Every structure is written in structure tokens, then in C-alpha cells.
C-alpha positions in Angstrom: 60.3 112.4 -145.2 58.1 111.1 -147.9 57.4 114.6 -149.0 61.0 115.1 -149.9 60.9 112.6 -152.7 64.0 110.9 -151.4 64.5 107.2 -151.8 64.0 105.5 -148.5 64.9 102.0 -147.5 63.0 100.2 -144.8 65.0 100.1 -141.5 65.5 97.2 -139.1 63.0 97.6 -136.2 65.8 96.7 -133.8 67.8 99.7 -134.9 64.7 101.9 -134.5 64.1 100.5 -131.0 67.7 101.0 -130.0 67.4 104.6 -131.1 64.9 105.2 -128.3 61.8 105.3 -130.4 58.7 103.2 -129.8 57.8 100.6 -132.3 54.5 98.8 -132.9 53.9 95.1 -132.5 53.3 94.8 -136.3 56.7 96.5 -137.1 58.4 94.2 -134.5 56.9 91.2 -136.1 57.9 92.3 -139.6 61.5 92.9 -138.6 61.8 96.1 -140.5 59.8 99.3 -140.9 59.2 102.3 -143.1 60.3 105.8 -141.8 58.5 107.9 -144.4 56.3 109.5 -141.8 59.1 110.7 -139.7 59.3 114.5 -139.5 62.7 116.1 -138.8 62.5 119.9 -138.4 64.3 120.5 -141.7 65.8 118.6 -144.6 68.4 120.3 -146.8 69.2 118.6 -150.1 71.9 119.6 -152.6 72.1 117.4 -155.7 75.1 119.4 -157.1 77.1 118.8 -153.8 75.6 115.4 -153.2 74.7 116.3 -149.6 71.7 115.7 -147.4 71.4 117.4 -144.0 68.8 116.4 -141.4 68.5 119.3 -139.1 66.7 119.0 -135.8 66.3 121.9 -133.4 66.6 121.4 -129.7 66.3 123.8 -126.8 67.1 121.9 -123.6 67.5 123.3 -120.1 71.0 124.5 -119.6 71.1 124.5 -115.8 74.0 122.0 -116.3 76.2 122.2 -119.4 76.1 118.4 -119.6 72.5 118.7 -120.7 73.6 120.3 -124.0 75.8 117.4 -124.9 73.2 114.9 -123.8 70.6 116.6 -126.0 73.0 116.7 -128.9 73.8 113.0 -128.6 70.1 112.2 -128.1 69.1 113.8 -131.4 72.0 111.9 -133.2 70.7 108.6 -131.8 67.0 109.3 -132.5 67.6 110.1 -136.2 70.4 107.6 -136.8 67.9 105.2 -138.5 67.4 107.8 -141.2 71.0 107.3 -142.2 70.2 103.7 -142.9 67.0 104.6 -144.8 69.1 106.9 -147.0 72.0 104.4 -147.5 71.4 104.2 -151.2 72.7 107.8 -151.4 75.8 107.2 -149.3 76.6 104.1 -151.5 76.5 106.4 -154.5 78.9 109.0 -153.1 76.5 111.3 -151.2 77.2 112.6 -147.7 74.3 112.4 -145.3 74.5 113.9 -141.8 72.2 114.5 -138.8 72.8 118.0 -137.6 71.3 118.7 -134.1 71.0 122.5 -133.6 71.1 122.8 -129.8 70.8 126.0 -127.8 70.1 126.1 -124.1 67.0 127.8 -122.8 69.2 130.5 -121.3 71.3 130.8 -124.4 74.2 128.5 -123.7 75.7 126.7 -126.7 78.4 124.3 -127.8 80.1 126.5 -130.4 82.0 123.6 -132.0 78.9 121.6 -132.8 77.2 124.7 -134.4 80.3 125.5 -136.4 80.5 121.9 -137.7 76.9 122.1 -138.8 77.4 125.4 -140.6 80.5 124.0 -142.2 78.5 121.0 -143.6 75.8 123.4 -144.8 78.5 125.5 -146.5 77.2 128.7 -144.9 79.7 131.5 -145.9 82.4 132.1 -143.2 81.4 135.7 -142.8 77.8 134.7 -141.9 78.4 131.9 -139.5 79.0 133.9 -136.3 75.9 136.0 -137.0 73.8 132.8 -137.3 75.1 131.6 -134.0 74.6 135.0 -132.3 71.0 135.2 -133.7 70.3 131.7 -132.3 71.5 132.7 -128.8 69.6 136.0 -128.9 66.4 134.2 -130.0 66.6 131.7 -127.2 67.2 134.4 -124.6 64.4 136.5 -126.1 62.0 133.6 -126.0 62.9 132.9 -122.3 62.3 136.6 -121.4 58.9 136.5 -123.3 57.8 133.4 -121.5 58.8 134.8 -118.1 56.9 138.0 -118.8 53.8 136.0 -119.8 54.0 134.0 -116.5 54.3 137.3 -114.6 51.4 138.8 -116.5 49.2 135.7 -115.7 50.0 136.1 -112.0 49.3 139.8 -111.8 46.3 140.1 -114.0 44.5 136.8 -113.3 44.5 135.8 -116.9 45.2 132.1 -117.1 47.8 131.0 -119.6 47.2 127.7 -121.4 49.8 125.5 -119.7 52.8 127.5 -120.7 55.0 124.8 -119.3 53.2 122.0 -121.1 54.4 120.4 -124.4 50.7 120.6 -125.4 51.3 124.3 -126.4 53.6 125.1 -129.3 57.2 124.9 -127.9 59.4 128.0 -128.3 61.4 126.1 -130.9 58.4 125.9 -133.1 58.0 129.7 -132.9 61.6 130.2 -133.6 61.6 127.9 -136.6 58.4 129.2 -138.1 56.7 125.8 -137.9 53.0 125.9 -137.1 51.2 123.0 -135.5 47.9 122.6 -133.7 47.9 122.5 -130.0 47.3 119.0 -128.7 45.3 119.9 -125.6 42.1 120.8 -127.3 42.6 124.5 -126.7 42.8 125.6 -130.3 45.6 126.2 -132.9 48.7 128.3 -132.7 46.9 131.5 -133.7 44.4 131.2 -130.9 47.2 130.6 -128.4 49.2 133.5 -129.6 46.1 135.7 -129.3 45.8 134.7 -125.7 49.5 135.5 -125.1 49.0 138.9 -126.8 46.1 139.7 -124.4 48.3 138.8 -121.5 51.1 140.9 -122.8 48.8 143.9 -123.3 47.5 143.5 -119.7 51.1 143.3 -118.5 51.9 146.6 -120.2 48.9 148.3 -118.6 50.3 147.5 -115.2 
């Protein structure tokens, strides 16, 4: 958040704690805390329209449809303290919204929530359905890719690096183009992708 250059107020630690985030003893003692180190997936700022959008991508299991709504509400709660941090903008006529972009692992979506997000972002009407369709296709494609990698690992004996673990870059990171280092000591995204490619090549040879 600091990198955006936005003016950020300190936020009551109780609000942050109620959002589901962990707080340090020092922040609890202080009574309020800075949120400049928080890292939403995307921040969209329009000075001419006086809008700030906080976009957070989420790809939950969609075995039950209720999980999509739970994931949506969860992201709203977790990032609600940022609305307080940005209150100087809303006090001056700006509109600030948290926009969870939720797509199930098998491509299920809540169309209404996506359309509301695209409306706030003022995406042209003619482009909105294609954005939603592309999101669904990307999620299904990612699931198919992951399944093929698991199958390749079983049939070729090449061991994937904990494909089910959060230590590897989640599919959402690959979809959004964000790159981050793996947290399990197995190397960065490039190295992991190289291993996946080797598994894919071995799978094709079968």
C-alpha cells in the first residue's frame, strides 16, 4: 500500500483483529497500527473519477456454492481496515471499495458480484461478459493443468513440489501475473515452472 503513494491513516488494532488478521503485542499495546505493508493483489486509482478499487483475487473450492459467498465475504472483512485507512479520501468525496474477484476452482462464479465489480471499474459494457468468461476459462484451464501434472507425476515418477501446498505459487498468482518466491526453500517461480514443464513433457511422451 505504501508504494501507491496514497495517504493512509493508522487503523485501530481492534478493527484489524476483528477482521481476522493477527496483530502483534506491540500493535495491541499501541491501540492503532499502520497498514502500509499490506499487499492486496491490485489497487486501481482514478483521480479524475475520485475512485479507489482494492481488488483481491480468490479461487476457493466450489464443491459447495456456499463457499463462493463465504470467500467473497471473507475478503471484504479482511480488507475492511483499508477503508478506514483511506477515510481521508471518502471524506473528500472519493469512493473506495474492496472488490473480491472470486472464481471457484472448477469455474463456478457469482455473476452478480463480478458484474458489480466491473461496473465500479467502469469496464465498457461490451467487454464485461468476455472478462467474466475469460476468468472462468482460466480457472478451468488451471485445474486441468494441475490435474495433468499430478497424473504425470504418478506415471513418470517425477515428484512435483507439493502441488497442493500453499508453499508453491498458487494458481491465482499465475493467472494474475504476480511472481513471488516459493516459501518452502525449493527455489523461485521460474524453477518450479521448469519442473512442471519437465513433468508435462514426460506426460506427453507417454
